[in-house]
C-alpha positions as CSV (number, residue, x, y, z in Angstrom):
1,M,-12.2,14.6,23.2
2,K,-13.6,11.7,22.6
3,K,-12.7,11.4,18.8
4,I,-9.1,12.2,20.0
5,A,-9.2,9.5,22.8
6,A,-11.0,7.0,20.7
7,A,-7.5,7.5,18.1
8,L,-5.3,7.0,20.9
9,T,-6.9,3.9,21.6
10,L,-6.4,2.6,18.1
11,L,-2.8,3.7,18.2
12,K,-2.3,1.8,21.2
13,D,-4.5,-1.2,20.1
14,A,-2.1,-1.1,16.4
15,A,1.1,-1.4,18.7
16,G,0.0,-4.2,20.7
17,I,-0.7,-5.6,17.1
18,A,2.4,-4.8,15.6
19,L,4.3,-6.6,18.7
20,S,2.5,-9.7,19.0
21,R,2.8,-10.4,15.3
22,W,6.4,-9.8,15.0
23,R,7.3,-13.0,12.4
24,T,4.4,-11.4,10.4
25,L,6.7,-8.7,9.2
26,L,9.6,-11.3,9.0
27,L,7.6,-13.1,6.6
28,Q,7.0,-10.0,4.6
29,A,10.3,-8.8,4.6
30,G,12.1,-12.3,3.9
31,G,9.5,-12.9,1.4
32,L,9.9,-9.9,-0.6
33,L,13.6,-10.1,-0.1
34,A,13.7,-13.5,-1.7
35,A,10.7,-12.3,-4.3
36,A,13.6,-9.0,-5.2
37,L,16.5,-11.7,-5.5
38,L,14.6,-14.0,-7.9
39,F,13.7,-11.3,-10.2
40,Y,16.9,-10.1,-10.2
41,A,17.7,-13.4,-10.9
42,L,15.8,-13.8,-13.7
43,L,16.6,-10.5,-15.4
44,M,20.6,-11.9,-15.3
45,L,19.3,-14.8,-16.9
46,P,20.8,-15.3,-20.6
47,D,18.5,-16.0,-23.3
48,S,20.9,-17.5,-25.2
49,H,19.9,-21.3,-24.9
50,I,16.5,-23.2,-25.0
51,W,16.6,-24.0,-21.4
52,T,17.5,-20.5,-20.2
53,V,14.6,-19.6,-22.0
54,A,12.2,-22.4,-21.0
55,I,13.8,-21.5,-17.3
56,S,12.6,-17.9,-17.8
57,A,9.3,-18.4,-18.8
58,M,8.2,-20.9,-16.6
59,A,9.5,-18.9,-13.3
60,W,7.7,-15.8,-14.1
61,P,4.2,-17.3,-13.5
62,V,5.9,-19.0,-10.3
63,L,7.3,-15.6,-9.3
64,A,4.2,-13.9,-9.5
65,L,1.8,-16.1,-7.5
66,G,4.7,-16.7,-5.0
67,V,4.0,-12.8,-4.5
68,L,0.0,-13.1,-4.5
69,W,0.3,-15.8,-1.7
70,L,2.9,-14.4,-0.1
71,E,0.4,-11.2,0.6
72,R,-2.4,-13.5,1.1
73,S,-0.4,-14.8,3.7
74,V,0.6,-11.6,5.4
75,F,-3.3,-10.3,5.5
76,T,-4.4,-13.5,7.3
77,A,-1.8,-13.7,9.7
78,M,-2.3,-10.1,10.7
79,L,-6.3,-10.6,10.6
80,R,-6.0,-14.2,12.2
81,P,-9.5,-15.0,11.1
82,A,-11.4,-17.8,12.7
83,S,-11.3,-19.9,9.8
84,H,-8.6,-18.9,6.9
85,P,-10.4,-18.5,3.6
86,S,-9.6,-20.2,0.4
87,W,-6.7,-19.0,-1.8
88,K,-9.5,-20.2,-4.7
89,I,-11.6,-17.3,-3.4
90,S,-8.0,-14.9,-2.2
91,V,-6.1,-15.1,-4.7
92,P,-8.6,-14.4,-7.4
93,L,-9.8,-11.2,-5.1
94,L,-6.2,-10.1,-4.8
95,L,-5.7,-10.3,-8.5
96,F,-9.2,-7.8,-9.1
97,W,-8.0,-5.1,-6.4
98,I,-4.5,-5.1,-8.1
99,A,-6.6,-4.9,-11.4
100,L,-8.7,-2.2,-10.1
101,Y,-5.6,0.0,-8.2
102,V,-3.4,-0.2,-11.8
103,T,-6.6,0.7,-13.7
104,A,-7.4,3.8,-11.4
105,W,-3.5,4.1,-11.6
106,L,-3.3,4.5,-15.7
107,F,-6.6,6.3,-15.1
108,L,-5.1,9.5,-13.3
109,S,-1.6,9.4,-14.9
110,H,-3.6,9.9,-18.3
111,A,-5.7,12.5,-16.8
112,S,-2.7,14.0,-15.7
113,D,-1.4,14.1,-19.2
114,K,-4.0,16.5,-20.0
115,F,-3.7,19.1,-17.3
116,V,-2.2,21.9,-19.7
117,L,-5.3,21.9,-21.9
118,Y,-7.4,21.7,-18.8
119,A,-5.9,24.5,-17.4
120,S,-5.7,26.6,-20.5
121,Y,-9.6,25.9,-21.7
122,L,-10.7,27.0,-17.8
123,N,-8.8,30.3,-17.6
124,S,-9.8,31.1,-21.1
125,R,-13.2,30.6,-19.8
126,L,-13.3,33.2,-16.9
127,P,-14.0,36.5,-17.1
128,A,-11.2,39.3,-16.9
129,P,-11.7,39.5,-13.4
130,G,-11.5,35.4,-12.8
131,R,-8.5,35.3,-15.0
132,A,-6.4,37.5,-13.2
133,M,-7.1,35.9,-9.7
134,L,-7.0,32.1,-11.1
135,T,-4.3,32.3,-13.6
136,Y,-3.3,29.5,-15.7
137,E,-0.3,28.3,-13.4
138,R,-2.6,28.2,-10.5
139,I,-5.5,25.9,-11.9
140,H,-2.7,23.9,-13.6
141,G,-0.8,24.0,-9.6
142,L,-4.6,22.9,-8.6
143,F,-4.9,20.3,-10.6
144,E,-1.6,18.9,-10.0
145,D,-2.6,19.0,-6.2
146,L,-5.6,16.8,-6.8
147,Y,-4.2,14.7,-8.6
148,L,-1.6,13.5,-5.6
149,I,-4.2,13.8,-3.3
150,L,-6.3,11.1,-5.6
151,Q,-3.2,9.4,-6.1
152,W,-0.9,8.8,-3.2
153,W,-4.0,9.1,-0.4
154,L,-7.4,8.5,-1.7
155,L,-6.9,5.8,-4.0
156,P,-4.9,3.7,-1.1
157,G,-6.9,4.7,1.2
158,L,-9.9,3.6,-0.1
159,L,-8.5,0.3,-1.5
160,L,-6.3,-1.0,1.2
161,P,-9.6,-1.7,3.7
162,C,-11.3,-3.4,0.7
163,V,-8.2,-5.5,0.2
164,V,-7.2,-6.5,3.3
165,T,-10.5,-7.1,4.6
166,T,-11.8,-9.4,1.4
167,V,-8.3,-11.4,0.7
168,G,-7.4,-11.8,4.8
169,D,-10.7,-13.0,5.9
170,G,-12.8,-13.5,3.0
171,L,-16.4,-12.4,1.6
172,H,-19.2,-12.0,4.5
173,R,-22.2,-10.5,5.4
174,S,-20.7,-7.9,7.9
175,T,-17.6,-7.1,5.2
176,W,-19.0,-4.0,3.8
177,H,-19.6,-2.8,7.2
178,R,-15.7,-3.1,8.4
179,I,-14.6,-1.7,5.1
180,T,-16.5,2.0,5.6
181,S,-15.6,2.1,9.4
182,V,-12.1,2.1,8.6
183,W,-13.1,4.8,6.3
184,R,-14.8,6.4,9.1
185,E,-11.9,6.8,11.2
186,W,-9.5,9.9,10.8
187,I,-6.7,8.6,12.3
188,W,-6.5,6.0,9.5
189,W,-6.2,8.9,6.6
190,L,-4.1,10.8,9.0
191,A,-1.8,7.5,8.7
192,I,-1.6,7.5,5.5
193,I,-0.6,10.7,4.8
194,L,2.2,10.7,7.5
195,L,3.4,7.2,6.7
196,R,3.5,8.1,2.6
197,F,5.6,11.6,3.7
198,V,8.0,10.3,6.1
199,G,8.6,7.4,3.4
200,G,9.0,9.5,0.7
201,I,11.1,11.5,2.0
202,Y,13.4,9.4,3.6
203,T,13.8,7.0,0.6
204,T,14.1,10.1,-1.7
205,R,16.9,11.7,-0.1
206,L,18.8,8.3,0.7
207,L,18.4,7.5,-2.8
208,L,20.1,11.0,-3.8
209,W,22.5,10.9,-0.8
210,H,26.5,9.9,-2.3
211,P,29.6,9.9,0.0
212,Q,31.2,11.3,-3.0
213,R,34.6,9.4,-2.7
214,S,36.0,6.3,-4.1
215,A,34.3,3.6,-6.1
216,Y,34.8,0.8,-3.5
217,V,33.3,3.3,-0.9
218,E,30.3,4.2,-3.5
219,V,29.0,0.4,-3.7
220,F,28.9,-0.2,-0.1
221,S,27.5,3.3,0.1
222,A,24.2,1.7,-2.6
223,V,24.0,-1.3,-0.4
224,G,24.0,0.6,2.3
225,R,21.2,2.8,1.3
226,T,19.1,0.6,-0.6
227,T,19.2,-1.9,2.4
228,A,17.9,0.8,4.8
229,I,15.3,2.4,2.1
230,Y,14.4,-1.5,1.9
231,L,13.8,-1.9,5.8
232,L,11.9,1.3,6.4
233,D,9.7,1.0,3.8
234,V,8.6,-3.0,5.0
235,A,8.6,-1.3,8.7
236,L,6.0,1.5,7.4
237,W,3.9,-1.1,5.2
238,Y,3.7,-3.0,8.6
239,L,2.9,-0.3,11.0
240,L,0.6,0.6,8.5
241,L,-1.1,-2.6,8.4
242,S,-1.5,-3.1,11.7
243,L,-3.7,0.3,12.6
244,L,-5.7,-1.3,9.6
245,T,-6.4,-4.4,11.6
246,A,-6.8,-2.6,14.8
247,C,-9.4,-0.4,12.9
248,L,-11.1,-3.8,11.7
249,L,-10.8,-5.3,15.3
250,K,-12.9,-2.1,16.6
251,A,-15.8,-2.8,14.2
252,N,-16.0,-6.3,14.7
253,S,-16.4,-5.2,18.6
254,A,-19.1,-2.5,17.4
255,G,-21.0,-5.0,14.9
256,G,-23.4,-7.8,15.3
257,P,-22.9,-11.4,16.6
258,E,-21.1,-12.7,13.1
259,D,-18.5,-9.5,14.2
260,S,-17.8,-10.5,17.1
261,Q,-17.0,-14.1,16.6
262,R,-15.7,-13.5,13.0
263,L,-11.8,-12.7,14.4
264,T,-12.1,-14.6,17.5
265,A,-7.9,-14.8,17.8
266,S,-7.4,-11.5,16.3
267,K,-6.5,-9.6,19.2
268,P,-3.1,-9.6,20.6
């Protein structure tokens, strides 16, 4: 019961954080929308002239840095640290975490390509009764389930607290304690599962649904569905950040003197 009560308190704190930091939601939604529009404009930019090639070559790095700066600003706005970390530290840290995430993602994707071989080998090494119980299809299915757990649940759940804490508040003696405190919260892992499940289902359904009317209606439908998907995903992302902020505030209040003074302006 104590764990359930603590989880409910975290959810209440997360709701208060989400309501008090609504400007951060607007910053996230507006910034990503502007980045997406600029990305589309750069793709449509012809390369038949030297000046268009020069603009494109300069705009892509600016766009990438702008997105990094946006996320760094969002994390800082959510945590509200007593002193903002320098961008010379936070931006390289963000790049490091992105590179680590991409590396882990590619490693898991590469490993998934060999699931057929792994399942066949393990099935062949089992005795006859074992092969009847753990068939090739079952072993392959277990590998696929493990892949989904690692890629869509464990990897984001482990790395996101690292990213938000180090990028939004910098590196301190209490950083590792705060990160591990988030990992120990079962409500955090449940939120990762639920938000991923809800976002995945409704995003897929909206993408696959078509009114099957005229081309004019199809265009309006595509615009409306894309807008709904964007707003839904940004809202879910914001809710997850709010819960993460609540977990970090709990870690601060339970920590030492440095922790208690770290996010002096964080409470909603």
